[in-house]
C-alpha positions as CSV (number, residue, x, y, z in Angstrom):
1,M,-10.9,8.5,-15.9
2,N,-14.5,9.7,-16.5
3,K,-17.2,8.6,-18.9
4,A,-15.9,10.9,-21.8
5,D,-12.4,9.4,-21.3
6,L,-13.8,5.9,-21.3
7,T,-15.8,6.7,-24.5
8,A,-12.6,8.0,-26.2
9,A,-10.6,5.0,-25.2
10,L,-13.2,2.5,-26.5
11,A,-13.6,4.4,-29.8
12,T,-9.8,4.4,-30.3
13,E,-9.4,0.7,-29.3
14,A,-12.3,-0.5,-31.4
15,G,-11.7,1.9,-34.3
16,I,-15.3,3.2,-34.1
17,A,-16.8,6.7,-33.9
18,K,-17.1,8.2,-30.4
19,V,-20.9,8.5,-30.8
20,R,-21.2,4.8,-31.4
21,A,-18.8,4.0,-28.5
22,A,-20.8,6.3,-26.2
23,G,-24.0,4.4,-27.2
24,Y,-22.3,1.1,-26.3
25,I,-21.2,2.4,-23.0
26,N,-24.6,3.7,-22.2
27,I,-26.1,0.3,-23.1
28,V,-23.6,-1.6,-20.7
29,F,-24.1,0.8,-17.8
30,G,-27.9,0.9,-18.4
31,T,-28.0,-2.9,-18.3
32,I,-26.1,-3.0,-15.1
33,H,-28.3,-0.3,-13.6
34,D,-31.5,-2.1,-14.5
35,A,-30.2,-5.4,-13.1
36,L,-29.3,-3.8,-9.8
37,V,-32.8,-2.1,-9.6
38,R,-34.3,-5.5,-10.0
39,G,-32.1,-6.8,-7.1
40,E,-29.9,-8.9,-9.3
41,K,-26.2,-9.5,-9.0
42,V,-24.0,-8.6,-12.0
43,T,-20.7,-10.6,-12.3
44,I,-18.1,-9.7,-14.9
45,S,-15.3,-12.4,-14.9
46,D,-11.9,-11.3,-13.7
47,F,-13.3,-7.8,-13.1
48,G,-15.8,-7.9,-10.3
49,T,-19.3,-8.1,-9.0
50,F,-21.9,-5.4,-8.6
51,K,-24.7,-6.1,-6.1
52,V,-27.3,-4.4,-4.0
53,Q,-26.3,-4.2,-0.3
54,H,-28.7,-3.5,2.5
55,R,-27.8,-1.0,5.3
56,S,-29.9,-1.5,8.4
57,G,-31.8,1.3,10.0
58,F,-30.5,2.8,13.2
59,T,-31.2,5.6,15.7
60,G,-29.1,8.6,14.9
61,H,-29.0,12.1,16.3
62,N,-29.6,15.6,14.9
63,P,-26.2,17.4,15.1
64,K,-27.9,20.8,15.5
65,N,-29.9,20.0,18.7
66,G,-28.8,16.5,19.7
67,T,-32.3,15.0,19.5
68,K,-32.5,11.3,18.6
69,M,-34.1,10.4,15.3
70,P,-34.7,7.2,13.4
71,V,-32.7,6.6,10.2
72,A,-34.5,4.3,7.8
73,P,-32.8,1.2,6.3
74,V,-31.6,1.7,2.7
75,K,-30.3,-0.2,-0.3
76,I,-26.9,0.8,-1.7
77,P,-24.9,-0.4,-4.7
78,G,-21.8,-2.4,-3.8
79,F,-18.8,-3.6,-5.8
80,R,-16.4,-6.3,-5.0
81,A,-13.3,-6.6,-7.2
82,G,-12.6,-9.9,-8.9
83,K,-9.4,-12.0,-8.7
84,G,-8.1,-10.8,-12.1
85,L,-8.5,-7.1,-11.1
86,K,-6.9,-7.6,-7.7
87,E,-3.9,-9.4,-9.2
88,A,-3.5,-6.7,-11.9
89,L,-3.5,-4.0,-9.2
90,N,-0.9,-5.8,-7.1
91,V,1.7,-6.7,-9.7
């Protein structure tokens, strides 16, 4: 399922226009995005938690010539499924 499919499903379920449904979806995803950029955790009951995870830096190597090179630490988005979602997947 992609964003267009999600928009169509929301429009059908809520009985609203697809344009309005797309606007609501953009608001929800934008809000989650902004919270993660601020370093906040977003928890949706029975669905899961979005949070920023930190990956440590390390010394890697260049595959072309084998020289060692530093890889900087980075922040990545993470998701952990909630109890309700896990149970629904394993019925």
